[in-house]
C-alpha positions in Angstrom: -8.4 -50.3 16.4 -7.7 -47.8 19.2 -9.0 -44.3 18.8 -8.7 -41.3 21.2 -11.2 -38.5 20.9 -9.8 -35.2 22.1 -12.9 -33.1 23.0 -11.8 -32.6 26.5 -8.4 -31.2 25.4 -9.8 -28.5 23.1 -9.8 -24.9 24.2 -13.2 -23.3 24.8 -13.2 -21.6 21.3 -13.2 -25.0 19.7 -16.1 -26.6 21.6 -18.6 -25.1 19.2 -17.4 -27.6 16.5 -20.1 -29.9 15.3 -20.3 -33.3 16.9 -19.5 -35.1 13.7 -16.1 -33.3 13.6 -15.3 -34.5 17.1 -16.4 -38.0 16.8 -15.5 -38.8 13.2 -12.9 -41.4 12.3 -9.2 -40.3 12.1 -9.0 -39.5 8.4 -5.2 -38.9 7.9 -1.9 -40.7 8.4 1.1 -38.7 9.4 4.6 -38.9 10.8 5.6 -36.9 13.9 8.7 -35.0 12.9 9.3 -33.2 16.2 7.7 -32.1 19.5 8.1 -28.8 21.3 6.8 -28.8 24.9 4.1 -26.2 25.2 4.0 -25.4 21.5 2.8 -28.8 20.1 4.1 -31.2 17.5 5.1 -30.9 13.8 3.3 -33.6 11.8 3.8 -34.4 8.1 0.9 -35.8 6.3 2.2 -39.0 4.6 -0.3 -38.8 1.8 0.0 -35.2 0.6 3.1 -33.8 2.3 1.4 -31.0 4.1 3.0 -29.9 7.4 0.8 -29.4 10.5 1.7 -27.9 13.8 -0.6 -29.6 16.4 -0.7 -26.9 19.1 -3.4 -28.8 21.1 -3.9 -32.5 21.7 -0.3 -33.5 21.0 0.9 -33.9 24.6 1.3 -37.7 24.4 3.1 -37.7 21.1 6.8 -38.2 20.5 9.1 -37.7 17.6 9.3 -40.5 15.0 5.8 -41.9 15.6 3.5 -42.8 12.7 -0.1 -42.0 13.6 -3.6 -41.6 12.3 -5.1 -38.2 13.0 -7.8 -35.6 12.3 -7.6 -31.9 12.8 -9.4 -28.6 13.2 -7.9 -25.1 12.7 -6.6 -23.6 15.9 -4.8 -20.4 17.1 -1.2 -20.2 18.0 -0.6 -20.4 21.8 0.9 -17.3 23.3 4.7 -17.3 23.3 5.1 -19.9 20.5 7.1 -19.0 17.4 5.5 -18.6 14.0 6.2 -21.6 11.7 5.3 -22.6 8.1 3.1 -25.4 9.4 -0.8 -25.2 9.5 -1.8 -24.6 13.1 -4.4 -27.2 14.2 -5.8 -29.0 17.2 -6.0 -32.7 17.0 -9.6 -33.9 17.1 -8.6 -37.5 16.8 -5.4 -39.4 17.4 -4.7 -43.1 16.9 -1.7 -45.4 16.8 -3.6 -47.7 14.5 -2.9 -47.2 10.8 -5.3 -47.7 7.9 -5.9 -51.4 7.2 -5.0 -51.5 3.5 -2.8 -53.6 1.3 -1.3 -52.7 -2.1 2.0 -53.2 -3.8 4.1 -52.3 -6.8 6.6 -54.5 -8.7 9.3 -54.3 -11.4 11.5 -56.8 -13.0 15.2 -57.1 -12.2 17.4 -55.7 -15.0 19.9 -58.5 -14.5 17.5 -61.4 -14.5 14.1 -61.5 -16.4 12.7 -64.1 -13.9 13.5 -62.1 -10.8 10.9 -59.4 -9.7 11.2 -56.8 -7.0 8.0 -56.2 -4.9 7.4 -53.1 -2.8 4.5 -53.0 -0.3 2.8 -49.6 0.0 2.5 -49.3 3.7 3.1 -46.5 6.2 5.2 -48.0 8.9 7.1 -51.3 8.5 7.8 -51.4 12.2 4.1 -51.9 13.0 2.7 -53.3 9.8 3.7 -56.9 8.9 3.8 -57.9 5.3 3.3 -61.5 4.2 3.8 -62.4 0.5 2.6 -65.4 -1.5 4.0 -65.6 -5.1 1.7 -68.2 -6.7 4.5 -70.7 -7.2 4.5 -72.1 -3.6 7.0 -69.6 -2.3 6.3 -67.1 0.5 8.2 -64.2 2.1 7.9 -61.4 4.7 9.0 -57.8 4.6 8.1 -54.5 3.0 10.5 -54.9 0.1 11.2 -58.3 -1.2 12.7 -59.9 -4.4 11.6 -63.2 -5.8 12.9 -65.4 -8.6 10.1 -67.3 -10.4 11.0 -70.8 -11.8 9.9 -70.0 -15.3 7.9 -67.6 -17.5 4.2 -67.6 -17.0 1.3 -66.0 -15.1 1.5 -66.0 -11.3 -1.0 -64.6 -8.8 1.0 -62.7 -6.2 -0.8 -61.8 -3.0 0.2 -59.4 -0.1 -1.4 -59.6 3.3 -0.8 -56.7 5.8 -1.4 -57.3 9.5 -0.8 -55.2 12.7 -1.1 -55.8 16.4 -4.5 -54.2 16.6 -6.4 -56.8 14.5 -5.9 -55.4 11.1 -5.7 -57.8 8.2 -6.0 -56.7 4.6 -5.0 -58.5 1.4 -4.4 -57.6 -2.2 -3.7 -59.9 -5.1 -2.5 -59.2 -8.6 -1.6 -61.4 -11.6 2.0 -61.0 -12.7 3.1 -61.9 -16.2 6.6 -63.1 -16.0 8.1 -62.8 -19.5 11.4 -61.9 -21.1 11.4 -58.1 -20.9 11.8 -55.9 -24.0 15.3 -54.4 -23.9 13.9 -50.9 -24.4 11.2 -51.4 -21.8 8.4 -51.6 -24.4 9.9 -48.6 -26.2 9.2 -46.2 -23.2 11.4 -44.5 -20.7 10.5 -42.6 -17.5 11.8 -39.4 -15.8 11.1 -38.8 -12.1 12.3 -36.0 -9.9 11.1 -33.7 -7.1 11.1 -30.0 -6.5 11.1 -29.6 -2.7 8.6 -32.2 -1.7 6.5 -32.0 -4.9 7.0 -35.2 -7.0 7.2 -34.8 -10.8 7.0 -37.7 -13.2 6.5 -38.5 -16.9 6.7 -41.6 -19.1 7.5 -41.0 -22.8 8.4 -43.0 -25.9 12.1 -43.5 -26.6 11.5 -42.9 -30.3 9.3 -39.7 -30.6 8.1 -40.9 -34.0 6.8 -44.3 -32.9 3.3 -45.5 -33.8 3.0 -47.5 -30.6 0.2 -46.4 -28.2 0.5 -46.1 -24.4 -2.7 -47.7 -23.3 -2.5 -47.3 -19.5 -0.1 -46.3 -16.8 -0.3 -46.5 -13.0 2.2 -44.5 -10.8 2.9 -45.5 -7.2 5.6 -45.0 -4.6 7.1 -47.0 -1.8 5.7 -44.8 0.9 2.1 -44.7 0.1 -0.6 -47.2 -0.5 -2.4 -44.8 -2.8 -2.1 -44.6 -6.6 -0.2 -41.4 -7.4 -1.6 -40.9 -10.9 -2.8 -42.7 -14.0 -1.6 -40.2 -16.6 1.6 -40.1 -18.6 2.7 -36.9 -16.8 1.8 -36.0 -13.2 2.7 -34.1 -10.1 2.0 -35.2 -6.6 3.0 -34.1 -3.1 5.4 -36.3 -1.1 4.9 -36.9 2.6 8.3 -35.4 3.4 12.0 -35.7 2.7 13.6 -39.1 2.4 14.3 -42.0 0.0 11.6 -43.1 -2.4 11.1 -45.7 -4.9 8.7 -44.4 -7.6 7.3 -46.9 -10.1 5.3 -46.7 -13.4 3.4 -49.8 -14.4 2.2 -49.5 -18.0 0.9 -51.2 -21.1 1.8 -50.4 -24.7 0.1 -51.7 -27.9 1.0 -51.5 -31.5 -0.9 -49.0 -33.7 -3.2 -51.7 -35.0 -3.6 -53.4 -31.6 -2.2 -56.7 -32.8 0.5 -56.9 -30.1 0.9 -55.6 -26.6 3.8 -55.1 -24.2 3.6 -54.6 -20.4 6.4 -53.4 -18.2 7.1 -51.7 -14.9 9.9 -49.2 -14.5 11.1 -47.9 -11.1 13.5 -45.2 -10.1 15.1 -44.5 -6.7 14.9 -40.9 -5.7 16.5 -39.2 -2.7 14.6 -36.0 -1.7 16.8 -34.1 0.7 16.1 -30.9 2.6 18.4 -28.0 1.5 21.2 -27.6 4.0 24.8 -26.3 4.4 26.2 -29.8 4.0 24.9 -32.3 1.5 26.4 -35.8 1.9 25.1 -36.7 -1.6 27.3 -34.1 -3.2 30.6 -35.1 -1.6 33.0 -35.9 -4.4 36.0 -37.4 -2.6 37.6 -38.5 -5.9 37.9 -34.9 -7.2 41.6 -33.9 -7.6 41.6 -30.3 -6.6 44.8 -28.2 -7.1 46.9 -28.0 -3.9 47.1 -24.8 -2.0 50.6 -24.3 -3.2 49.3 -24.1 -6.7 45.9 -22.4 -6.0 45.4 -20.6 -2.7 42.2 -18.5 -3.0 40.6 -19.3 0.4 36.8 -19.4 0.9 34.9 -19.6 4.1 32.2 -22.3 4.2 28.8 -22.0 5.8 30.0 -24.6 8.3 32.7 -22.3 9.5 35.5 -24.3 7.8 38.1 -22.5 5.7 38.9 -24.2 2.4 42.0 -23.5 0.3 40.0 -22.8 -2.8 36.5 -23.2 -4.2 37.2 -26.7 -5.6 37.9 -28.0 -2.1 34.6 -26.5 -0.8 32.5 -28.0 -3.7 34.1 -31.5 -3.4 33.5 -31.5 0.4 29.7 -31.2 -0.1 29.4 -27.6 1.1 26.6 -25.7 -0.5 27.3 -22.1 0.6 30.6 -20.2 1.1 32.0 -16.7 1.0 35.1 -15.5 -0.8 38.1 -14.8 1.4 39.6 -15.9 4.6 37.2 -16.8 7.5 38.9 -14.3 9.7 38.0 -11.5 7.3 34.2 -12.2 7.1 31.7 -9.9 8.7 32.8 -6.8 6.9 30.8 -3.6 6.8 28.9 -5.0 3.8 28.0 -8.7 4.2 26.5 -10.5 1.3 23.9 -13.2 2.2 20.9 -14.7 0.4 18.3 -17.5 0.8 17.2 -19.5 -2.2 13.8 -21.3 -2.4 12.6 -23.5 -5.2 9.0 -22.4 -5.9 8.0 -24.9 -8.6 9.2 -27.0 -11.4 8.3 -28.9 -14.5 10.4 -31.5 -16.3 9.6 -29.9 -19.7 9.0 -26.2 -18.8 11.8 -25.5 -16.3 12.3 -24.7 -12.7 11.4 -21.5 -10.8 13.5 -20.2 -7.9 13.1 -17.2 -5.6 16.2 -15.4 -4.3 15.8 -13.5 -1.1 18.3 -10.8 -0.1 19.5 -11.1 3.5 22.6 -9.0 3.1 23.6 -6.5 5.8 25.8 -3.5 6.2 26.6 -0.2 4.5 26.7 -1.4 0.9 25.6 0.8 -2.1 25.7 -1.8 -5.0 24.8 -5.4 -5.4 24.6 -7.9 -8.2 23.3 -11.5 -8.6 24.7 -14.1 -10.9 22.1 -16.8 -11.5 24.8 -19.2 -12.7 23.0 -20.3 -15.9 24.7 -17.9 -18.3 21.8 -15.4 -18.2 22.3 -11.7 -17.7 23.7 -10.7 -14.3 21.0 -8.8 -12.3 22.2 -5.5 -10.8 20.5 -3.4 -8.2 21.2 -1.3 -5.1 19.0 -2.7 -2.3 16.4 -5.3 -3.1 14.2 -7.8 -1.3 13.6 -10.8 -3.6 13.6 -11.8 -7.3 12.2 -14.8 -9.2 14.3 -16.6 -11.8 13.4 -19.4 -14.2 15.9 -22.1 -15.1 15.2 -23.8 -18.4 16.8 -27.1 -17.4 17.4 -28.9 -14.2 20.8 -29.1 -12.6 23.1 -27.6 -10.0 23.8 -23.9 -10.5 26.6 -21.9 -8.9 24.9 -18.7 -7.9 26.7 -15.6 -6.6 25.6 -12.5 -4.7 28.1 -9.7 -4.3 27.6 -6.5 -2.4 30.0 -3.6 -2.2 30.6 0.1 -1.7 33.4 1.6 -4.0 36.5 2.2 -2.0 35.0 0.8 1.2 34.1 -2.8 1.3 33.1 -5.8 -0.8 31.6 -9.2 0.0 30.7 -12.1 -2.2 28.6 -15.1 -1.3 28.3 -18.3 -3.5 25.5 -20.8 -3.1 24.9 -24.0 -5.0 21.2 -24.1 -6.2 19.9 -27.6 -6.8 16.7 -27.4 -8.9 15.4 -30.9 -8.2 16.1 -34.2 -6.5 17.3 -36.0 -9.6 20.2 -33.6 -9.9 21.2 -33.9 -6.2 24.3 -35.9 -7.0 28.0 -35.2 -7.5 27.9 -35.8 -11.3 25.7 -32.7 -11.6 28.1 -30.4 -9.7 29.1 -27.3 -11.7 32.7 -26.3 -12.4 34.2 -23.7 -10.1 35.0 -20.2 -11.0 37.5 -19.0 -13.5 40.1 -17.3 -11.4 41.7 -14.0 -12.3 45.5 -13.8 -12.9 46.2 -10.1 -12.5 47.6 -8.8 -15.8 46.2 -11.7 -17.9 43.3 -10.0 -19.5 42.7 -12.6 -22.3 43.0 -15.8 -20.2 46.0 -17.2 -22.0 48.1 -17.5 -18.8 50.5 -14.7 -19.7 50.6 -10.9 -19.4 51.7 -9.1 -22.6 50.6 -6.7 -25.3 47.8 -9.0 -26.4 46.1 -8.3 -23.0 46.2 -4.5 -23.7 43.8 -5.1 -26.6 41.1 -6.3 -24.2 41.7 -3.4 -21.8 40.8 -1.1 -24.7 37.6 -2.9 -25.4 36.4 -2.7 -21.7 37.9 0.7 -20.9 35.9 2.9 -18.6 33.7 -0.1 -17.5 33.0 -0.6 -13.8 31.9 -3.6 -11.8 32.2 -5.4 -8.5 35.7 -5.1 -7.0 37.8 -8.2 -6.5 37.5 -9.4 -2.8 40.9 -9.3 -1.1 42.5 -8.1 -4.4 46.2 -7.8 -5.0 48.4 -7.5 -8.1 50.4 -10.6 -7.2 50.7 -13.2 -10.0 48.4 -15.7 -8.2 44.9 -17.0 -9.0 42.3 -14.8 -7.3 38.6 -15.2 -6.9 36.4 -12.5 -8.5 32.6 -12.4 -9.2 31.6 -12.2 -12.8 30.9 -8.8 -14.4 28.0 -8.0 -16.6 29.9 -8.0 -19.9 32.4 -10.2 -21.7 34.9 -9.7 -24.6 33.6 -11.5 -27.6 31.4 -13.6 -25.3 34.5 -15.4 -24.1 36.5 -13.4 -21.5 34.6 -11.9 -18.7 35.4 -8.2 -17.9 36.5 -9.2 -14.4 39.8 -10.4 -16.0 40.3 -6.9 -17.5 40.2 -5.3 -14.0 43.9 -6.2 -13.4 44.3 -4.3 -10.2 40.9 -5.4 -8.8 39.5 -2.0 -7.9 36.3 -2.3 -9.8 37.3 0.0 -12.7 39.0 -0.7 -16.0 41.5 2.0 -17.0 45.1 2.9 -17.8 46.3 1.7 -14.4 45.4 -1.9 -15.2 48.1 -1.8 -17.9 50.7 -1.3 -15.2 49.9 -4.7 -13.9 50.5 -6.2 -17.3 54.0 -4.6 -17.3 54.6 -6.0 -13.8 54.2 -9.6 -14.9 55.2 -9.2 -18.6 56.1 -12.2 -20.7 57.0 -11.8 -24.3 54.5 -12.8 -26.9 55.3 -16.0 -28.9 55.8 -14.2 -32.2 55.5 -17.1 -34.6 56.2 -16.4 -38.2 53.4 -14.5 -39.8 51.4 -16.1 -42.6 50.6 -13.8 -45.4 46.8 -13.3 -45.7 45.6 -12.5 -49.3 43.6 -9.3 -49.7 44.1 -8.2 -46.1 45.6 -4.8 -45.2 49.3 -4.9 -44.2 51.2 -3.8 -41.2 54.9 -3.1 -42.0 58.0 -1.2 -41.0 59.4 1.3 -43.5 62.9 2.9 -43.5 63.4 6.5 -44.9 66.5 5.4 -46.9 67.7 2.3 -48.5 71.4 2.8 -47.3 73.0 3.7 -44.0 76.7 4.8 -44.4 79.0 4.2 -41.5 82.2 6.1 -41.3 84.9 4.0 -39.7 86.6 7.1 -38.5 83.5 8.3 -36.5 82.8 6.0 -33.6 79.4 7.5 -32.6 76.6 4.9 -31.9 74.7 3.7 -34.9 71.0 4.6 -35.1 68.4 3.2 -37.5 64.9 4.7 -37.5 61.9 3.0 -39.0 58.2 3.8 -39.1 55.5 1.2 -38.5 52.5 1.7 -40.8 49.2 -0.1 -41.3 47.0 -0.1 -44.4 47.5 1.7 -47.7 45.3 3.7 -50.1 44.7 0.6 -52.1 44.0 -1.7 -49.1 43.0 0.5 -46.1 42.6 -1.0 -42.6 38.9 -0.8 -41.8 37.3 -1.2 -38.4 40.5 -1.8 -36.5 40.3 -1.0 -32.7 43.5 -2.5 -31.4 46.7 -4.0 -32.8 49.6 -6.0 -31.2 52.7 -7.6 -32.7 56.4 -8.3 -32.3 59.3 -6.7 -34.1 62.2 -9.2 -34.5 65.4 -7.2 -34.9 69.0 -8.5 -35.5 71.0 -9.7 -32.5 73.6 -6.9 -32.8 70.9 -4.3 -31.9 71.2 -3.0 -28.3 68.8 -3.2 -25.4 65.5 -1.4 -25.4 64.9 0.1 -28.8 63.0 3.3 -28.5 59.4 3.3 -29.7 57.1 6.3 -29.9 53.4 6.5 -30.8 52.5 8.1 -34.1 48.9 9.3 -34.5 48.4 9.2 -38.3 46.1 6.1 -38.2 44.6 5.7 -34.7 44.4 9.5 -33.9 44.9 11.4 -30.7 47.0 9.7 -28.0 44.4 10.9 -25.5 42.1 8.1 -26.8 44.9 5.4 -26.9 46.5 2.8 -24.7 50.1 2.1 -25.7 52.7 -0.4 -24.5 56.1 -1.2 -25.9 58.2 -3.8 -24.2 61.6 -5.2 -25.2 62.6 -8.8 -24.9 66.3 -8.5 -25.7 67.2 -12.1 -25.1 64.7 -13.0 -27.8 65.7 -9.9 -30.0 62.1 -8.8 -30.0 60.2 -5.6 -29.3 56.5 -6.1 -28.5 54.1 -3.3 -29.3 50.5 -3.0 -28.4 48.0 -0.2 -29.2 44.3 0.0 -28.6 41.8 2.7 -28.7 39.7 3.2 -25.5 36.8 5.3 -26.7 34.7 2.6 -28.3 35.3 3.9 -31.9 37.2 1.8 -34.5 39.8 3.4 -36.8 39.6 3.3 -40.6 42.2 4.2 -43.3 45.9 4.0 -43.3 49.0 5.6 -41.8 51.8 5.5 -39.3 51.2 4.0 -35.8 54.8 4.0 -34.3 58.4 5.2 -34.9 61.1 2.9 -33.7 64.8 3.7 -33.2 67.3 0.8 -33.2 70.8 1.4 -31.8 73.9 -0.6 -32.3 77.5 -0.4 -30.9 79.9 1.2 -33.5 82.5 -1.5 -33.0 80.1 -4.4 -33.4 78.7 -2.9 -36.6 82.3 -2.3 -37.9 83.3 -5.9 -37.1 80.2 -7.5 -38.7 80.3 -5.3 -41.8 84.0 -5.5 -42.3 83.8 -9.2 -42.5 81.3 -9.1 -45.4 82.7 -9.3 -48.9 81.3 -6.0 -50.1 81.5 -4.2 -46.7 77.7 -4.1 -46.5 75.0 -5.9 -44.6 71.2 -5.9 -44.9 69.1 -4.7 -42.0 65.5 -6.0 -41.9 62.9 -6.3 -39.1 60.2 -8.9 -39.7 56.8 -8.4 -37.9 55.3 -11.5 -36.4 52.6 -12.5 -34.0 50.2 -9.9 -35.4 46.8 -9.7 -33.7 44.1 -7.1 -34.6 40.6 -6.7 -33.1 37.5 -4.6 -33.7 35.7 -2.6 -31.0 34.0 -5.8 -29.7 37.1 -7.8 -29.5 36.5 -9.8 -32.6 39.6 -10.7 -34.6 40.4 -8.7 -37.7 42.6 -10.0 -40.5 45.9 -8.0 -40.8 48.8 -9.4 -42.8 52.5 -8.6 -43.3 54.4 -7.8 -46.5 55.7 -10.7 -48.6 58.9 -8.7 -49.1 60.5 -6.8 -46.2 61.7 -3.2 -46.5 65.6 -3.4 -46.2 68.2 -0.8 -45.3 71.9 -1.6 -46.3 74.6 -0.7 -43.8 77.8 0.2 -45.6 81.3 1.1 -44.5 83.2 4.1 -45.8 86.8 5.2 -45.0 89.8 3.1 -44.3 90.9 1.2 -41.2 94.4 0.1 -40.3 95.1 -3.1 -38.6 95.7 -1.5 -35.1 92.4 0.3 -35.3 90.6 -3.0 -35.9 92.6 -4.7 -33.2 91.8 -1.9 -30.6 88.1 -2.2 -31.4 88.0 -5.8 -30.6 88.6 -5.1 -26.8 86.2 -3.3 -24.6 86.1 -2.7 -20.8 83.0 -2.9 -18.7 82.1 -1.3 -16.4 84.4 1.6 -16.9 84.8 3.3 -14.4 85.0 0.2 -12.2 84.9 -0.3 -8.4 85.7 -3.9 -7.8 85.8 -6.0 -11.0 86.3 -5.1 -14.6 85.3 -7.4 -17.5 87.4 -7.5 -20.7 85.3 -8.4 -23.8 87.9 -9.8 -26.2 85.8 -11.2 -29.0 87.9 -13.9 -30.7 91.3 -12.7 -29.6 93.8 -15.2 -28.1 95.1 -13.3 -24.9 98.6 -13.9 -23.6 98.8 -11.5 -20.6 97.1 -8.5 -19.0 98.8 -5.6 -17.2 97.6 -2.5 -15.3 100.0 0.5 -15.3 99.7 3.6 -13.2 100.3 7.2 -14.2 104.1 6.9 -13.3 104.5 4.0 -15.8 104.7 1.4 -13.0 103.2 -2.0 -13.5 101.0 -2.6 -10.4 98.9 -5.6 -11.5 99.4 -8.4 -14.0 97.9 -11.7 -15.0 99.7 -14.2 -17.3 97.5 -17.3 -17.3 94.0 -18.6 -16.9 92.8 -17.3 -20.2 90.3 -19.2 -22.4 90.6 -18.1 -26.1 87.7 -15.8 -27.1 86.1 -15.7 -23.7 85.7 -12.6 -21.6 88.3 -12.0 -18.8 87.2 -10.8 -15.3 90.0 -8.8 -13.5 89.9 -7.9 -9.7 90.8 -4.2 -9.2 89.5 -3.9 -5.6 93.1 -3.3 -4.3 93.7 -0.4 -6.7 93.4 3.2 -5.4 91.0 5.4 -7.2 92.6 6.9 -10.3 93.2 6.6 -14.0 95.3 3.6 -15.3 96.4 2.1 -18.5 95.4 -1.5 -19.1 97.8 -3.2 -21.6 96.5 -6.4 -23.2 99.0 -8.7 -25.0 97.5 -11.0 -27.7 98.8 -13.1 -30.5 97.8 -10.4 -32.9 99.5 -7.5 -31.0 99.3 -5.2 -28.1 96.2 -3.1 -27.1 96.1 -0.3 -24.6 92.9 0.8 -23.0 92.2 3.5 -20.4 90.8 2.2 -17.1 89.2 4.4 -14.5 88.9 3.1 -10.9 86.5 4.8 -8.6 85.8 4.1 -4.9 
């Protein structure tokens, strides 16, 4: 074995070391990770994982070597950077490794007679392994698999040799038997936090009477036994791929039977980095940028169309927004270090703030559902994760009205979870105006605005009110523990208030007012009319108006604890556009404490109404909440009513799609009446045939500039004429009519003025005044 003593290379300050320190055997084995000229070599101890920086005595070393070495503490040479390694001088260096032999083994899961053997050596490039399996077969190599001819006991021997005269042997008797399908009733769990190995062996059935008699833990990169206890921790020599095995014996409670087995687990221990190949998920189907363009800028400088693309590409850290917009006056940045971990007691991480710029607020989302941590400026904070996994952490910094920056980092608690199957889901994007996450903007969203009103939080990076998914950090609170408050900040300015309701209107879609089911014993929302009859005089052609009052609750069944209410009023098809709706304060109180939205969907003959308090206090009692005015054209009402047998028609307005909440956003039961309040529209007076005929034809628009539409109802038209003030026919059309369909007439050639339009039908002649304006 070659050994080099380094007394002559030590600085003067180290010459006072005792002679046994200088001349002793090289007591450690390490791997040279890197060499920096003038500042020494970084060496990882392969037995305990400690990192040393050999600042003296490392001149002849090169990266990638496996060596034996001994050390003494030494100062840092002038001009060399400070590192995390222990600064030492090498008192002994040798390229000869310990002359030891040991191995682990485990049966193949596919074949009971095939066993895998792993030699515990340091460097397979210099240490030669020779195997004898006790059945006449031999093999060479660090890791080998051997198929035994039959069940039985076999003495397997490993001999390790190197070029410097080392020769060491180790033999062990292997019992080749049909393995228990549940591995003797025990399972194992192995992982690593940083380079600290964690392992445990435990019964599959927690109520078993079987007894674990012994266990030996070993790994593929050390000849030492790691532990002989059911649960252990042990330092690893560094990052890399490991095979960790547990060889154990289990006996029945009375000792009458025993079972022996070996379980192994492959473990990849990777150093945290911007890009992790093990997390690449090429099969992930991310939405295309045409469907979801919410760009993020990766730590690798690559811009991704959305967060899903960054996650599936194996990137661990990114910033919200376009890469060209990064580097704002408040730049969020953090470093995350895993401090410790336990398979049963959780994992501890330290978050270090490295943000820069003129920010006044910051918040940190740990990604595990725990409370968001809010602060102004901070240095570091420690957080415990109850279970292992990959967590999507988010640090945001901002200054109201000035800047905002949001950084996302995937935190991997331990090596076992460093795989694509543990990746978390991406963020829930904000659709401006959709405050309840149902994919629509309507009066239901107004209810949540009331719950979160006056709340403030982190503004949305690169916010707009466009109906497109947008990234936003989570806020501290949620509605009913379901919808995060970030969805309530519709305009993205960091404050929830009345202006967010404008975004709802901007993207409004009518509610799906399905027929309401009557709820027994629940308070009722209804519309009441002041009279039961509306008389229409056929000789008075003023527009028809019908007023109704929407009320909730009653003295017998008051509405208690209601904070917001939304519903749809389904009116008859002959009602005109945009019924008028006005707030009534009987039940909810002062309009100063209310959000109000009424929106007409005329194609669906539905008026949506939403009301919500915004002061955090629920309402109790009963009373009016709105007054609605419905308008109808006189001629349409005459036509419909005149066709009924008794010259009367019922007018009702069902209320459907009712949703009520309390001050926390929880649903409250509100019903609708089993019988609707009805107002009867009746005709009085007489009508002659010509009056009825005239009312069947209307002109629109009138005045007209270029075209005029004749609405003819069900008349069969024969010809249309336009006559000027002198009685001259200046325009006529005699064909091209479809019975009952509207007629479009071109009047662009007519000078401005007043004309008579004469319409000939099979039922008679109708004259209408037409005004042409230019």
